[in-house]
C-alpha atoms as one frame of an Amber mdcrd trajectory, in Angstrom:
protein
   0.000   0.000   0.000   2.819   2.408   0.823   4.498   1.826  -2.539   1.220
   2.433  -4.355   0.708   5.697  -2.484   4.205   6.856  -3.404   3.626   6.079
  -7.059   0.258   7.829  -7.134   1.530  10.980  -5.427   4.654  11.226  -7.546
   2.800  10.668 -10.813   0.039  13.120  -9.893   2.453  15.931  -9.037   4.632
  15.241 -12.042   1.888  15.393 -14.623   0.392  18.556 -13.128   3.639  20.504
 -13.172   5.576  18.738 -15.871   7.231  21.885 -17.221   9.197  22.344 -13.964
   9.255  18.764 -12.741  11.208  15.614 -13.514  10.223  12.157 -12.373  12.178
   8.915 -12.032  10.890   5.534 -10.851  13.086   2.445 -10.549  12.008  -1.051
  -9.655  14.626  -3.708  -8.927  14.753  -7.483  -8.705  17.635  -8.445  -6.430
  19.552 -11.570  -5.583  21.736 -10.991  -2.531  23.444 -13.033   0.166  21.355
 -14.466   2.971  22.529 -11.936   5.560  20.642  -9.189   7.362  21.322  -5.713
   6.009  22.620  -2.926   8.238  19.229  -1.246   7.742  17.691  -3.764  10.138
  20.746  -3.780  12.444  22.416  -6.598  10.521  26.066  -7.068   9.581  25.739
  -6.881   5.776  27.026  -3.737   4.040  24.434  -4.099   1.265  21.157  -2.223
   1.078  19.041  -5.356   0.515  19.239  -8.965   1.678  18.099 -12.284   0.197
  15.969 -12.235  -2.949  13.715  -9.210  -3.175  11.613  -6.998  -5.397  11.935
  -3.367  -4.375  11.116   0.189  -5.260  14.770   1.193  -5.149  14.257   4.776
  -6.358  11.345   7.178  -6.670  12.628  10.680  -7.339  10.711  13.880  -7.911
  12.928  16.840  -8.866  11.329  20.276  -9.057  13.054  23.372 -10.468  11.385
  26.774 -10.520  12.743  29.965 -12.076  11.716  32.683  -9.638  13.372  35.566
 -11.485  16.271  36.195 -13.850  18.682  35.723 -10.944  16.941  33.278  -8.587
  15.907  29.626  -8.875  14.321  27.148  -6.467  15.375  23.479  -6.469  13.705
  20.634  -4.578  14.228  16.864  -4.639  11.959  14.359  -2.883  12.686  10.638
  -2.649  10.630   7.549  -1.937  11.890   4.068  -1.017  10.423   0.723  -0.047
  13.143   0.253   2.605  14.782   2.148   5.449  13.412   4.087   8.403  11.904
   6.980   6.465  10.150   5.914   3.284   9.350   9.361   1.827  11.041  12.692
   2.414  13.098  15.615   1.210  16.592  14.932  -0.090  17.505  18.454  -1.238
  15.820  21.855  -0.960  17.638  25.083  -1.779  17.534  28.399  -3.576  20.221
  29.385  -6.066  21.339  32.899  -6.938  23.088  33.257 -10.326  22.946  36.913
 -11.382  23.121  37.933 -15.013  26.330  39.901 -15.398  28.658  40.947 -18.207
  31.696  40.156 -16.080  33.683  37.076 -17.078  33.962  36.091 -13.399  30.476
  35.209 -12.207  29.204  34.751  -8.645  26.816  32.096  -7.423  25.159  31.468
  -4.050  23.234  28.447  -2.768  21.143  28.562   0.389  19.378  25.562   1.907
  19.882  21.784   2.080  22.050  20.321  -0.696  25.115  18.282  -1.664  28.589
  19.724  -2.073  29.697  18.993  -5.661  32.279  16.371  -4.700  31.010  13.398
  -6.686  32.246  12.405 -10.145  29.578   9.732 -10.615  26.365  11.196  -9.150
  25.565  13.535 -12.037  22.020  12.418 -12.864  18.778  13.826 -11.478  18.284
  13.402  -7.740  22.029  12.827  -7.234  21.821   9.413  -8.909  24.507   7.862
 -11.075  23.855   7.534 -14.828  26.365   4.647 -14.936  25.580   2.399 -11.950
  22.636   1.277  -9.830  24.799   1.400  -6.688  27.258   4.098  -5.696  30.929
   3.808  -4.864  31.924   3.445  -1.215  32.803   7.152  -1.085  29.516   8.376
  -2.504  27.431   5.816  -0.615  28.804   7.400   2.565  28.290  10.953   1.299
  24.682  10.074   0.433  24.175   8.694   3.942  25.910  11.181   6.233  26.722
  14.351   4.345  24.604  17.287   3.280  25.137  21.036   3.374  22.516  22.721
   5.553  23.688  26.285   5.124  25.130  28.590   2.492  27.642  28.054  -0.315
  29.215  30.904  -2.307  31.384  30.549  -5.395  33.107  32.413  -8.216  33.563
  30.859 -11.649  34.959  31.662 -15.076  34.050  29.869 -18.289  37.102  29.470
 -20.512  35.089  29.750 -23.710  33.930  33.212 -22.701  37.526  34.440 -22.474
  38.784  32.295 -25.378  40.836  29.996 -23.203  40.962  26.234 -22.841  40.661
  26.315 -19.046  37.628  27.014 -16.851  37.711  27.320 -13.072  35.545  27.676
  -9.989  36.314  28.339  -6.295  33.849  27.505  -3.529  33.350  28.212   0.162
  30.549  27.093   2.470  29.305  27.463   6.048  26.866  24.877   7.389  25.315
  23.173  10.394  23.577  19.858  10.970  26.408  17.430  10.108  27.574  16.815
  13.678  27.171  13.022  13.568  29.177  12.591  10.349  31.669   9.774  10.945
  29.387   7.502  12.978  28.736   4.994  10.200  32.345   4.847   9.023  33.459
   3.963  12.547  30.776   1.562  13.751  29.641  -0.032  10.490  32.384   0.758
   7.977  31.959   1.764   4.348  28.998   0.330   2.430  28.019   0.265  -1.257
  24.440   1.127  -2.194  22.234   3.887  -3.636  19.930   4.827  -0.749  20.357
   8.490   0.190  19.371   9.584   3.685  16.356  11.871   3.829  15.848  14.861
   6.081  14.993  13.559   9.596  16.049  10.038   8.562  17.736   7.414  10.730
  20.358   4.920   9.591  20.823   1.752  11.633  23.915  -0.398  12.089  24.933
  -3.584  13.881  24.607  -3.212  17.682  28.204  -3.796  18.787  28.136  -4.641
  22.539  30.880  -2.162  23.441  28.930   0.601  21.683  25.339   0.028  22.834
  25.827  -1.379  26.352  25.586   0.851  29.412  28.966  -0.486  30.537  30.412
   0.712  27.237  29.659   3.882  25.296  25.891   3.570  25.759  25.032   4.881
  22.287  22.057   3.684  20.219  22.550   1.365  17.218  21.487   4.090  14.819
  22.492   7.577  13.773  20.590  10.683  12.747  22.814  12.012   9.942  21.678
  15.628   9.979  21.221  16.312  13.682  22.658  19.502  15.183  24.218  18.847
  18.596  26.852  21.434  19.528  25.558  24.565  17.641  28.991  25.049  16.025
  29.333  26.020  12.359  31.296  23.822   9.972  32.856  24.773   6.675  34.307
  23.459   3.445  36.320  25.016   0.642  36.849  23.707  -2.856  38.212  24.351
  -6.325  37.309  23.036  -9.799  39.579  23.153 -12.843  38.319  22.000 -16.256
  40.016  21.710 -19.646  37.914  22.048 -22.821  34.932  20.390 -21.150  36.718
  17.059 -21.535  38.722  16.849 -18.316  37.988  18.134 -14.828  39.802  18.047
 -11.495  38.123  18.942  -8.189  39.475  19.333  -4.672  37.525  19.876  -1.425
  38.534  20.250   2.196  35.735  19.617   4.712  35.655  20.248   8.477  32.423
  20.066  10.467  34.229  21.609  13.497  32.082  19.521  15.850  32.875  19.368
  19.570  33.467  15.630  20.168  32.793  15.964  23.911  29.140  16.963  23.420
  26.218  14.517  23.202  22.446  14.931  23.333  19.770  13.151  25.456  19.729
  10.204  23.001  23.475   9.828  23.626  24.128  10.803  20.035  27.634  12.289
  20.022  29.060  15.066  17.902  31.954  13.720  15.811  34.820  15.988  14.707
  35.221  14.901  11.081  37.628  16.311   8.515  38.631  15.107   5.071  40.310
  15.945   1.778  38.403  14.885  -1.350  39.826  14.590  -4.858  37.781  14.084
  -8.031  38.929  13.458 -11.594  36.851  12.983 -14.733  38.150  12.618 -18.306
  36.150  12.108 -21.490  38.456  10.131 -23.788  36.084  10.484 -26.737  32.348
  10.526 -27.373  32.051   6.904 -26.264  34.549   6.435 -23.422  34.766   8.274
 -20.089  37.077   7.611 -17.131  36.437   8.969 -13.639  37.472   8.432 -10.051
  37.676   9.882  -6.558  39.910   9.764  -3.506  39.119  10.498   0.145  41.517
  10.995   3.073  40.187  11.986   6.486  39.825  11.443  10.222  37.047  11.454
  12.792  37.065  11.854  16.592  34.355  11.153  19.176  34.599  11.749  22.917
  37.899  12.241  24.691  39.706   9.839  22.350  36.965   7.231  22.817  36.813
   6.809  19.035  39.708   8.137  16.971  39.878   6.889  13.388  41.556   7.683
  10.096  39.724   6.721   6.916  40.725   6.335   3.289  38.793   5.415   0.162
  39.220   5.542  -3.596  37.676   4.206  -6.771  38.370   4.232 -10.481  35.641
   3.719 -13.071  35.148   3.630 -16.810  32.048   3.720 -18.980  31.599   2.897
 -22.652  28.517   4.081 -24.553  27.464   3.015 -28.035  24.046   4.124 -29.268
  21.532   2.721 -26.742  24.065   0.494 -24.950  26.226   1.410 -21.961  28.795
  -0.763 -20.191  30.422   0.492 -16.972  32.821  -0.964 -14.439  34.204   0.314
 -11.127  36.873  -0.801  -8.655  36.625   0.366  -5.015  39.125   0.348  -2.160
  38.410   1.575   1.381  39.875   1.416   4.870  39.243   2.657   8.422  42.215
   2.676  10.832  41.533   2.592  14.590  43.894   4.904  16.513  42.274   4.786
  19.964  42.700   2.311  22.811  39.022   1.540  23.508  39.302  -2.269  23.700
  35.599  -3.134  23.420  35.086  -0.906  20.383  37.521  -1.871  17.608  36.810
   0.126  14.448  39.389  -1.066  11.924  38.007  -2.258   8.597  39.155  -2.544
   5.015  37.760  -3.876   1.782  37.558  -3.789  -1.960  34.710  -4.156  -4.420
  34.104  -4.602  -8.122  30.911  -3.464  -9.837  29.905  -4.155 -13.447  26.808
  -2.583 -15.007  25.102  -2.939 -18.377  22.276  -0.548 -19.299  20.111  -0.576
 -22.400  18.042   2.544 -23.148  14.859   1.252 -24.752  13.679   4.830 -25.258
  14.185   8.277 -23.763  11.889   7.216 -20.909  12.659   3.542 -20.215  15.984
   1.822 -19.477  16.847  -1.745 -18.488  19.895  -2.393 -16.284  21.775  -5.404
 -14.969  24.450  -4.979 -12.299  26.748  -7.413 -10.530  28.772  -6.484  -7.464
  31.224  -8.288  -5.194  32.286  -6.608  -1.941  34.786  -8.288   0.363  37.031
  -7.356   3.245  37.594  -7.524   6.989  35.879  -5.656   9.806  37.317  -6.042
  13.277  34.117  -5.563  15.267  32.383  -8.443  13.444  34.175 -10.826  15.795
  31.688  -9.850  18.503  28.870 -11.226  16.360  30.515 -14.460  15.171  32.827
 -17.089  16.581  35.921 -15.627  18.207  38.374 -16.403  15.412  40.275 -14.369
  12.872  38.081 -15.637  10.039  34.956 -14.276  11.744  36.102 -10.746  10.920
  35.949 -11.406   7.160  32.981 -10.636   4.930  32.227 -11.528   1.312  29.047
 -10.076  -0.202  27.524 -10.688  -3.640  24.684  -8.757  -5.246  22.929  -9.103
  -8.593  20.367  -6.464  -9.602  17.985  -6.262 -12.542  16.244  -2.899 -12.778
  13.710  -1.054 -14.889  13.943   2.747 -14.815  11.153   5.006 -16.022  11.721
   8.731 -16.243  10.099  11.931 -17.449  12.576  14.765 -18.015
């Protein structure tokens, strides 16, 4: 019944405001390992478990031109899984004044993503190449959103008859105090479910985390909760060459006070990272892209102190209605604290292969295979006390039908 309601509401709104609205619906048939997903406090890093049929994506993107200089953007999502089934994913206003100057300003105000991703370039922050995101962007979709203001300056190389274009960015935000929770207590995951405003994301209840004798925290996180009232920031720069190659760099610091927690015992986590993005269009058919992430997160008075690293490289080949894409992921969390009952070290690698056939401008068929394997130290509390109990090996096969109205 819930899925039917989502479909009815999304279709009704879309067809009554089609000039400013885009709609995407995706149904998936999945074959996954017989292990409980983290979404129901299980140990699997996958979004779904067992064999399932799911509404994996329902996206309604609304764009409204308010004036020559101002636009309104809103994205709502619906899912058949997770804590919150329907909600807002992005909502912001954008100021882009018409000016004769070659250096143009831009301001965003609201709830939105920083432009870190190389793969999430489709509507609703989806990937046009894969059904599931890389480890980096799965985490960004879960725990990261700008709730604040972003200002930038940009110059288009074509306007000044140069091969190079550039953009510099700065942002102030709140509401990302818990960023780092999932990396530490669950590790990186690979999926396409983005957290909604007021959402909760669950993870395996590790005894040293949830027990009163331990940290006493719940086995879930609220990704966009404000705890310490401090303002975070990020800065970034984009450099593009002839619209074929682009390099991006971001530095992010939520400036959270790791000693503060709220009545739910949700802690603020001091999380910082450097993000690198590269995208290169080899020709009209072949594109290469990848990202790197280097950071650290701190909770309490050195209760949790972790470094984290992740990277992926990907390539996509398009010929007429056919698209073949592949991606290799690597990720690691290094535990630097001495909290014995809460080990956080994890590492892994994954391979993802996707084939998509565009039947028309509205309908696409996709098949995706993914293998994710690695070791996670805190899994030993859930299995037999042996070295092998820390290992995981996850397989996922997805068949999906995507319907869209642009």
